[in-house]
C-alpha positions as CSV (number, residue, x, y, z in Angstrom):
1,M,401.2,108.3,146.4
2,L,399.1,111.2,147.6
3,K,400.4,114.3,149.4
4,P,399.8,114.4,153.0
5,G,399.3,118.2,153.0
6,V,396.4,118.3,150.7
7,L,392.7,118.3,151.7
8,R,390.7,115.8,149.9
9,N,387.9,114.3,152.2
10,K,384.6,115.9,152.1
11,K,384.4,115.5,155.9
12,D,387.3,117.7,156.2
13,F,386.2,120.4,153.8
14,S,382.4,120.0,155.8
15,A,384.4,120.6,159.0
16,L,386.1,123.5,157.7
17,Y,382.9,125.3,156.5
18,G,381.0,124.5,159.7
19,K,383.3,124.9,162.3
20,G,386.0,127.1,160.8
21,K,386.8,130.8,160.5
22,S,386.9,132.8,157.7
23,A,387.9,136.2,156.3
24,G,387.6,137.6,153.0
25,G,390.0,139.8,150.9
26,R,390.0,141.5,147.4
27,Y,391.2,138.1,145.9
28,V,390.8,135.6,148.0
29,V,388.5,134.0,150.5
30,L,390.1,132.0,153.5
31,F,388.8,129.4,155.8
32,F,391.0,127.9,158.1
33,K,390.6,125.7,161.5
34,K,393.0,123.8,163.8
35,N,393.5,120.2,162.6
36,G,395.3,118.4,165.6
37,L,397.8,117.3,163.3
38,G,401.9,117.9,163.2
39,Y,401.5,119.8,159.7
40,N,399.3,121.9,157.9
41,R,396.9,120.6,155.1
42,R,395.7,123.2,152.2
43,A,393.2,123.4,149.2
44,F,392.9,126.1,146.0
45,L,389.3,126.5,144.9
46,A,388.1,128.3,142.1
47,S,384.4,127.9,141.2
48,K,383.0,128.0,137.6
49,K,381.7,131.8,138.6
50,V,385.4,132.6,138.4
51,G,385.5,131.8,134.5
52,D,386.3,129.3,132.0
53,S,388.8,126.4,132.5
54,V,392.0,128.7,131.7
55,R,390.8,131.5,134.3
56,R,390.3,128.7,136.8
57,N,393.5,127.1,136.5
58,R,395.2,130.4,136.5
59,A,393.8,131.5,139.8
60,R,395.0,128.4,141.6
61,R,398.2,128.5,140.2
62,L,398.7,132.2,141.5
63,M,397.2,131.3,144.6
64,R,399.5,127.8,144.9
65,E,402.5,129.7,144.3
66,S,401.8,132.5,146.5
67,Y,401.3,130.2,149.6
68,R,404.5,128.0,148.7
69,L,406.4,131.8,149.1
70,F,405.3,132.1,153.0
71,E,404.3,128.6,153.9
72,K,407.6,128.2,156.0
73,R,406.0,131.4,158.3
74,L,402.6,129.5,159.2
75,P,402.2,127.6,162.4
76,L,401.7,124.0,162.2
77,G,398.6,122.0,162.8
78,Y,396.2,124.1,160.5
79,D,393.6,123.4,157.7
80,F,393.8,126.2,155.1
81,L,391.3,126.7,152.3
82,F,391.7,129.4,149.6
83,I,388.6,130.4,147.4
84,A,389.3,132.7,144.4
85,R,387.1,135.4,143.7
86,K,386.3,136.6,140.4
87,S,388.5,139.4,140.7
88,A,391.6,136.9,141.1
89,A,390.9,135.6,137.3
90,D,391.4,138.9,135.8
91,G,394.0,139.3,133.1
92,G,396.0,142.2,135.0
93,V,396.4,140.5,138.4
94,K,399.8,139.5,139.2
95,C,401.3,136.9,141.5
96,G,402.1,139.3,144.0
97,D,398.5,141.0,144.0
98,V,397.5,137.8,145.1
99,G,400.1,137.1,147.6
100,D,399.3,140.2,149.3
101,S,395.9,139.7,149.8
102,M,396.4,136.1,151.0
103,R,399.0,137.4,153.4
104,A,396.7,140.3,154.6
105,L,394.2,137.7,155.4
106,L,396.4,135.4,157.4
107,R,398.0,138.4,159.1
108,K,394.7,139.8,160.0
109,N,393.7,136.6,161.8
110,G,397.0,136.1,163.5
111,L,398.4,133.4,161.6
112,L,401.7,134.7,159.9
113,R,404.7,135.1,161.8
């Protein structure tokens, strides 16, 4: 069974890219938009520019864990797309660094309580 809080459809991604707002940080780029639902949906991406599969998976894991730590403080009814930058996959980057970058982006856009 599929989880309801995950973005999967091409039309949802297209709407985020086309009508959503974006902000960039040191390790992460954030796209967000209201979705009109009673819950948040999210996606975590790392393109092949980030590195090989090991680096891409690590970047996604760091973003997922950082999101999990502060998701209770987010308002409901939004779609979030977090895209890893190449710097997020470097060996010395810790989960806290990526989390700080994500929190800063959300605070800057008034989304974090």
